[in-house]
C-alpha positions in Angstrom: 0.0 0.0 0.0 1.1 3.5 -0.7 0.4 7.2 -1.2 -0.9 6.3 -4.6 -3.3 3.7 -3.2 -4.6 6.2 -0.7 -5.1 8.8 -3.4 -7.0 6.3 -5.6 -9.3 5.5 -2.7 -10.5 9.1 -2.4 -13.9 9.4 -4.0 -14.5 11.8 -6.9 -16.6 14.1 -4.8 -13.5 14.8 -2.7 -11.1 15.1 -5.7 -9.7 18.3 -4.2 -8.4 16.2 -1.3 -6.7 13.8 -3.8 -5.0 16.6 -5.5 -4.0 18.3 -2.2 -2.7 15.0 -0.8 -0.4 14.6 -3.8 0.6 18.2 -3.6 1.4 18.5 0.1 3.5 15.3 0.1 4.8 15.2 -3.5 5.6 18.9 -3.9 6.7 19.7 -0.3 9.8 21.8 0.1 10.3 20.3 3.6 13.4 18.1 4.0 12.5 14.4 3.9 12.8 13.9 7.6 10.6 16.8 8.4 8.1 15.9 5.7 7.7 12.2 6.5 7.8 12.7 10.3 5.0 15.2 9.8 3.1 12.8 7.6 3.5 9.9 10.1 2.6 12.0 13.2 -0.5 13.5 11.6 -1.6 10.1 10.2 -1.5 8.8 13.8 -3.3 11.9 15.1 -6.0 11.6 12.4 -7.1 8.3 14.1 -7.8 6.9 10.7 -6.8 3.2 10.3 -6.9 3.5 6.5 -4.6 6.6 6.4 -2.2 5.2 8.9 -2.0 1.8 7.2 -1.3 3.4 3.8 1.2 6.1 4.9 3.2 4.4 7.7 5.2 2.1 5.4 6.3 5.0 3.2 7.2 7.0 6.3 9.2 4.1 7.7 11.0 3.8 4.3 11.8 7.6 4.3 12.8 8.0 8.0 15.6 6.6 10.1 14.5 4.3 12.9 15.1 7.1 15.4 13.0 9.6 13.4 10.2 7.0 12.9 10.1 6.4 16.7 10.3 10.2 17.4 7.4 11.0 15.1 5.3 8.3 16.9 6.4 9.8 20.2 5.3 13.3 19.1 1.9 11.9 18.2 1.7 10.1 21.6 2.8 12.9 23.9 0.7 15.5 22.1 -2.4 13.3 22.3 -2.0 13.7 26.0 -0.8 17.3 26.1 -3.4 18.6 23.7 -6.2 17.4 25.8 -4.6 18.5 29.1 -3.6 22.0 28.0 -6.7 22.7 25.8 -8.9 21.8 28.8 -6.9 24.0 31.2 -7.1 26.9 28.7 -10.9 26.4 28.1 -11.9 26.3 31.7 -13.2 29.6 32.9 -11.5 29.0 36.3 -7.9 30.2 35.4 -6.6 28.8 38.7 -6.1 25.5 37.0 -3.4 27.1 35.0 -1.4 27.7 38.2 -1.5 24.1 39.3 1.4 21.7 38.6 0.7 19.5 35.6 2.4 16.4 37.1 2.5 14.6 33.8 5.6 13.0 32.4 6.7 14.4 29.0 10.4 13.7 29.0 10.5 12.9 25.3 10.0 16.6 24.5 13.4 17.3 26.1 15.1 14.4 24.5 13.2 13.2 21.4 16.2 11.4 19.7 16.1 13.7 16.7 16.7 17.3 15.9 14.6 19.4 18.3 13.2 21.5 15.5 11.8 18.4 13.7 10.2 17.2 16.8 8.6 20.6 17.5 7.3 20.7 13.9 5.7 17.3 14.3 4.2 18.3 17.7 2.9 21.5 16.2 1.2 19.5 13.3 -0.4 17.1 15.7 -1.6 20.0 17.8 -3.3 21.5 14.7 -5.3 18.3 14.3 -6.1 18.1 18.0 -7.1 21.8 18.1 -5.1 23.0 21.1 -4.4 26.7 20.6 -2.1 26.9 23.6 0.1 24.1 22.3 0.0 25.6 18.7 1.2 28.9 20.0 3.9 27.3 22.2 5.3 25.1 19.5 5.1 27.9 16.9 7.0 30.2 19.1 9.8 27.6 19.7 10.0 27.0 15.9 10.1 30.7 15.0 12.8 31.3 17.7 14.8 28.5 16.1 14.7 30.3 12.8 11.9 28.3 11.1 10.0 30.3 8.6 6.3 30.9 8.6 6.1 29.1 5.3 7.6 26.0 6.9 5.2 26.2 9.8 2.3 26.6 7.4 3.5 23.6 5.4 3.2 21.5 8.5 -0.4 22.6 9.2 -1.3 22.2 5.5 -0.1 18.6 5.7 -2.1 18.1 8.9 -5.3 19.6 7.4 -5.1 17.4 4.3 -4.3 14.2 6.1 -7.1 14.8 8.6 -9.6 15.5 5.8 -8.6 12.4 3.9 -9.0 10.3 7.1 -12.4 11.7 7.8 -13.5 11.1 4.2 -12.2 7.6 3.8 -13.4 6.5 7.2 -16.9 7.8 6.4 -16.8 6.0 3.0 -15.8 2.8 4.7 -18.8 3.1 7.1 -21.3 4.1 4.3 -20.2 1.3 2.1 -21.3 -1.3 4.6 
């Protein structure tokens, strides 16, 4: 299975997604590690078995074992952080923001890959999970590290397309039954 298989599974009514998927992955200016780490982390965050099954083998083929593990770690830790920090931010009682989180997130400090790559993947996962606080935090770290706005936008373009493809194909799988 592959990117081409995934694109061919997208129904004609969502042809824009097919074109966008080919574009955000096939025409990306991100270096391969940043691109495929973003693809893998967002495929995991999309919660779509179809998307993950199709894209994970290509991600594995394009990433070092360390980067493959780190992208998975980014998806995992952000699944926790996005819920925790989004909830704290959304609660009208701001006193929760003063309480110690008490959650382990050591992988953020030592992800096993370049910190910028891990931050980019964490940012992209946060886009899917809708945590504004995490988005701002990771975007600021990326910008301070010299990452351009275009690169940051590339990450959330990938996230948006992969999420949309997952939603569409999962709905098609259910409706076909």
